[in-house]
Steps between C-alpha positions, in 0.01 A plus 500: 500500500406166656192326378444401875428864589170489306382160622217422535338805342686503157353276239822470310680398813243245583545344163883546472613379839343151502643434164855568623435285804373208282800537268738481787322180631544349155877545530501395857631842614458642857236775502566786722290824479684825591326821593200366702353806673190363669297199609274525192792464262643209701166314496456568128845369429435191714179429299712530182744238628778716644540426860849672565549872494677794644424872539368753743209283605727209602727715734434495869 
């Protein structure tokens, strides 16, 4: 199961995902979210610092 599926309603995901994003930034890794299903998840991830993603929401 992807932690993105529960964003932004799951408290564990809200706490866990930003920590992974911050860790990736420390190591200067590219951050790409997979499994973005809607605009709310995309906006939540953008606020957390992840501006690149893919998933059903990003398809035309």
